[in-house]
DRENTOR-421447 format. One record per residue (C-alpha): y negated, x negated, z; residue number from 1. Coordinates in Angstrom, 3 decimals, padded with zeros to 6 digits. Layout:
BEGIN
R       py       px       pz num
R        Y        X        Z NUM
...
//
This chain:
BEGIN
R       py       px       pz num
R  027.659  000.926  013.078   1
R  024.697  002.293  011.301   2
R  021.444 -000.080  010.810   3
R  017.660  000.210  010.000   4
R  015.696 -002.446  009.623   5
R  013.176 -001.121  011.846   6
R  016.103 -001.105  015.162   7
R  016.796 -004.683  014.226   8
R  012.499 -006.046  013.956   9
R  012.982 -004.420  017.661  10
R  016.034 -005.886  018.714  11
R  014.849 -008.909  018.205  12
R  011.674 -008.495  019.961  13
R  013.256 -006.883  022.824  14
R  016.808 -005.942  023.177  15
R  016.082 -003.153  026.068  16
R  013.948 -001.765  024.260  17
R  015.873 -001.028  021.148  18
R  018.750 -000.405  023.439  19
R  016.793  002.766  025.238  20
R  015.051  003.827  022.399  21
R  018.379  004.906  021.392  22
R  019.194  006.991  024.137  23
R  017.993  010.296  023.492  24
R  017.487  011.419  027.296  25
R  015.441  007.784  028.021  26
R  013.340  009.153  024.437  27
R  012.951  012.938  026.035  28
R  011.064  011.388  029.220  29
R  009.593  008.577  028.441  30
R  008.315  008.136  024.860  31
R  004.781  009.960  024.424  32
R  003.390  010.837  021.258  33
R -000.428  009.040  020.308  34
R -003.168  009.792  017.915  35
R -001.355  006.622  016.011  36
R  001.354  008.873  015.744  37
R  000.724  011.938  014.525  38
R -001.841  010.042  011.879  39
R  001.332  008.488  010.663  40
R  003.503  011.625  010.413  41
R  001.020  013.422  009.024  42
R  000.218  010.588  006.522  43
R  003.565  010.250  005.296  44
R  004.736  014.191  005.276  45
R  001.180  015.348  002.742  46
R  001.750  011.949  000.119  47
R  006.226  013.038  000.182  48
R  005.167  016.481 -000.887  49
R  001.920  015.677 -002.828  50
R  004.720  013.735 -005.471  51
R  007.354  016.207 -005.085  52
R  006.587  018.002 -008.449  53
R  008.716  021.580 -006.340  54
R  006.051  021.702 -004.495  55
R  002.892  020.563 -005.589  56
R  002.483  020.476 -010.063  57
R  001.531  017.273 -011.755  58
R -001.760  019.585 -013.221  59
R -002.466  020.586 -009.668  60
R -002.944  016.370 -008.067  61
R -006.252  017.143 -006.685  62
R -008.278  015.711 -003.479  63
R -008.286  019.013 -002.207  64
R -004.428  019.351 -002.998  65
R -004.092  015.798 -000.780  66
R -006.485  016.732  001.664  67
R -004.760  020.053  001.992  68
R -001.429  018.988  002.522  69
R -002.497  016.383  005.619  70
R -004.105  019.554  007.452  71
R -001.471  021.329  006.767  72
R  001.540  018.700  008.068  73
R -000.796  018.098  011.159  74
R -000.572  021.409  011.538  75
R  002.856  022.451  010.455  76
R  001.567  025.335  008.924  77
R  002.619  026.334  005.180  78
R  005.175  024.128  003.354  79
R  005.445  021.727  006.988  80
R  005.543  025.119  008.693  81
R  009.480  024.837  010.067  82
R  007.392  021.882  012.080  83
R  004.858  023.835  013.889  84
R  005.903  024.369  016.937  85
R  006.638  020.474  017.349  86
R  003.501  019.693  016.170  87
R  001.396  022.078  018.906  88
R  003.865  020.210  021.038  89
R  002.818  016.600  019.705  90
R -000.490  017.055  019.603  91
R -001.086  018.962  022.840  92
R  000.637  015.687  023.959  93
R -001.257  013.273  022.025  94
R -005.332  014.766  022.191  95
R -005.030  015.921  025.675  96
R -006.805  019.040  023.929  97
R -010.046  016.939  023.565  98
R -010.622  018.421  019.560  99
R -013.867  015.609  018.960 100
R -010.781  012.937  019.534 101
R -008.615  014.540  017.735 102
R -011.360  015.687  014.736 103
R -012.184  011.672  014.380 104
R -007.887  010.815  013.705 105
R -008.152  013.587  011.601 106
R -010.751  012.461  009.632 107
R -009.226  008.983  009.472 108
R -006.843  010.553  007.944 109
R -008.875  012.599  005.450 110
R -010.464  009.017  004.250 111
R -007.142  006.931  004.193 112
R -006.140  009.845  001.009 113
R -009.551  010.019 -000.337 114
R -008.868  006.002 -000.841 115
R -005.194  006.079 -002.168 116
R -006.395  008.773 -004.749 117
R -009.130  006.762 -006.290 118
R -007.089  003.456 -005.878 119
R -003.488  004.607 -006.713 120
R -002.082  006.580 -009.674 121
R -001.493  009.868 -008.901 122
R  000.308  010.602 -012.309 123
R  002.986  008.828 -010.862 124
R  006.819  010.745 -010.063 125
R  009.170  008.449 -008.307 126
R  012.246  008.818 -008.081 127
R  012.634  009.125 -004.350 128
R  010.193  009.862 -001.600 129
R  010.830  009.701  002.167 130
R  014.709  009.910  001.623 131
R  016.880  008.246  003.221 132
R  019.521  005.425  001.977 133
R  022.220  003.328  003.119 134
R  024.871  001.080  002.072 135
R  027.988 -000.483  004.147 136
R  028.079 -004.209  003.864 137
R  031.303 -004.588  005.626 138
R  033.593 -002.654  007.676 139
R  031.074 -002.871  010.875 140
R  028.233 -002.625  009.439 141
R  026.193  000.119  007.578 142
R  021.651 -000.846  006.745 143
R  020.392  002.021  005.682 144
R  016.381  003.901  006.125 145
R  013.845  005.916  005.434 146
R  012.241  004.998  001.929 147
R  008.939  005.894  001.648 148
R  009.144  005.602 -001.816 149
R  010.478  004.209 -004.939 150
R  009.450  004.156 -008.199 151
R  010.782  003.565 -011.859 152
R  009.201  001.738 -014.265 153
R  009.680  002.015 -018.335 154
R  011.421 -001.169 -018.162 155
R  013.632  000.154 -015.431 156
R  013.136 -002.195 -013.039 157
R  012.708 -000.413 -009.106 158
R  009.662 -000.498 -006.759 159
R  009.942  000.500 -003.107 160
R  006.809  001.472 -001.085 161
R  006.190  001.811  002.082 162
R  003.001  003.386  003.238 163
R  001.139  001.039  006.552 164
R -001.382  003.239  008.244 165
R -002.410  000.536  010.949 166
R -003.799 -002.665  010.517 167
R -002.382 -005.702  007.893 168
R -001.028 -008.253  009.567 169
R -003.330 -011.713  009.559 170
R -000.447 -012.931  007.078 171
R -001.185 -011.892  003.688 172
R -000.140 -014.639  001.005 173
R  003.186 -013.643 -000.363 174
R  005.209 -016.104 -000.584 175
R  005.073 -016.271  003.303 176
R  005.229 -012.584  003.905 177
R  008.581 -012.290  001.859 178
R  010.075 -014.666  003.837 179
R  009.332 -013.642  007.216 180
R  009.817 -010.341  006.192 181
R  013.346 -008.362  007.113 182
R  012.185 -004.328  006.099 183
R  011.029 -004.682  003.071 184
R  013.793 -007.033  001.819 185
R  016.561 -005.141  003.645 186
R  015.345 -002.374  001.307 187
R  015.998 -004.472 -002.044 188
R  019.111 -005.010 -001.254 189
R  020.245 -001.413 -000.202 190
R  018.208 -000.135 -003.227 191
R  019.198 -002.719 -005.827 192
R  022.507 -001.964 -005.075 193
R  022.715  002.233 -005.023 194
R  020.931  002.240 -007.802 195
R  022.324 -000.568 -010.237 196
R  019.019 -002.028 -011.024 197
R  016.517 -005.221 -010.427 198
R  013.972 -004.255 -007.890 199
R  011.113 -005.947 -009.659 200
R  008.630 -005.437 -006.753 201
R  008.266 -004.548 -003.168 202
R  005.796 -003.438 -001.015 203
R  003.602 -002.572  002.287 204
R  000.890 -000.045  001.400 205
R -002.270 -000.384  003.733 206
R -004.085  002.843  003.347 207
R -007.017  001.912  005.646 208
R -007.145 -001.231  003.783 209
R -006.807 -000.008  000.388 210
R -004.701 -003.121  000.503 211
R -001.310 -004.172 -000.721 212
R  001.444 -006.905  000.381 213
R  004.185 -007.481 -001.963 214
R  006.594 -010.044 -003.168 215
R  009.414 -009.717 -005.578 216
R  012.507 -010.554 -003.955 217
R  014.476 -012.396 -006.293 218
R  018.699 -012.741 -005.385 219
R  018.177 -015.847 -003.305 220
R  015.811 -014.502 -000.811 221
R  017.546 -010.694 -000.469 222
R  021.308 -013.147 -000.150 223
R  019.567 -015.253  002.366 224
R  018.422 -011.670  004.383 225
R  022.135 -010.274  003.899 226
R  022.952 -012.859  006.242 227
R  019.983 -012.590  008.693 228
R  021.201 -008.825  008.829 229
R  024.436 -010.006  009.358 230
R  024.067 -012.235  012.072 231
R  022.284 -010.138  014.059 232
R  024.489 -006.674  013.392 233
R  026.752 -008.966  014.629 234
R  025.095 -009.669  017.952 235
R  023.885 -005.786  018.374 236
R  027.222 -004.807  017.934 237
R  028.800 -007.670  021.025 238
R  025.814 -006.574  023.092 239
R  026.936 -002.797  022.932 240
R  031.053 -003.978  023.860 241
R  029.159 -004.564  026.942 242
R  025.341 -002.882  027.655 243
R  024.001 -006.399  027.974 244
R  020.660 -006.344  026.594 245
R  018.305 -008.905  027.881 246
R  014.502 -008.418  028.077 247
R  012.359 -010.316  026.162 248
R  008.897 -009.796  027.819 249
R  005.835 -009.971  024.806 250
R  002.434 -009.125  024.276 251
R  004.209 -005.667  023.126 252
R  004.860 -004.632  026.729 253
R  001.111 -003.316  027.293 254
R  002.700 -000.672  024.316 255
R  006.245 -000.556  024.885 256
R  007.129  003.608  026.209 257
R  010.079  001.921  028.009 258
R  007.812 -000.181  030.609 259
R  007.469  001.840  033.949 260
R  011.454  000.808  033.685 261
R  011.374 -002.689  032.317 262
R  012.080 -004.714  036.068 263
R  011.031 -008.135  033.298 264
R  008.249 -006.516  032.189 265
R  006.643 -004.807  034.745 266
R  006.076 -008.477  035.581 267
R  004.978 -010.204  032.522 268
R  002.720 -007.546  032.777 269
R  001.151 -008.469  036.102 270
R  001.167 -011.872  035.303 271
R -000.655 -011.528  032.149 272
R -003.387 -009.468  034.348 273
R -003.552 -012.420  036.451 274
R -004.027 -014.802  034.328 275
R -000.875 -016.751  034.447 276
R  001.041 -015.734  031.237 277
R -001.928 -017.962  030.030 278
R -003.265 -015.050  027.779 279
R -006.069 -014.200  029.960 280
R -007.335 -017.551  031.478 281
R -011.044 -017.720  031.835 282
R -012.408 -020.521  029.003 283
R -014.663 -022.669  030.337 284
R -017.433 -022.933  027.033 285
//
């Protein structure tokens, strides 16, 4: 099977959510478009085309060009025309016809790109952008993912960048992020093997906060994370044989697309609302 870091993290958070998300019928029925989704997809699409020399010559890399790419990606027009019908449906579902709300989210995207343009090197020619890369780890496990951007330094080393349009985590210490992270280190494993080079840095770039959180993945870290990934993938493969994916209710249940059909999740949310989980208890001061 192919495993992506986002799927592995979803499984670790709640195996049942992962299982539901792999069912196309359930996704069509219960997965809902949201303003966050529209914003994230449009920003990623705009940045992908902005750094594609076949779409935007280096001399045309202006803030106005980047802003127009965001608008075109949002609407599904221009070079994104093939997504026109899909974007129309997604926007209708996400904003429910509220144009003022949609305008606010669109302006948020423009603000992110303004900060990006002011603080990042826009002359860079990435090695790849928004491409799928994969690596066969064992006969049973192929690790892959869609990597937002890979750069190559003048010295020939590789840099992995993942754009984030949401809020940064509370933990920002690079060493602690490296230990906790799975996604970037998994990408480093794939990229270093595929391109036969050293990954000098892996970074999350939080566009709304002008914040980069990154680290250098050394060989020991990559080897340790590879073992962790293979262990988790082994559990996932075993669960697929029985299709017995346990639910692990947690604070993210309130944002889960599948909470309507997950009894443990619904029970957890009822208990949370009643204060029984300890999360909503009244304080005496």
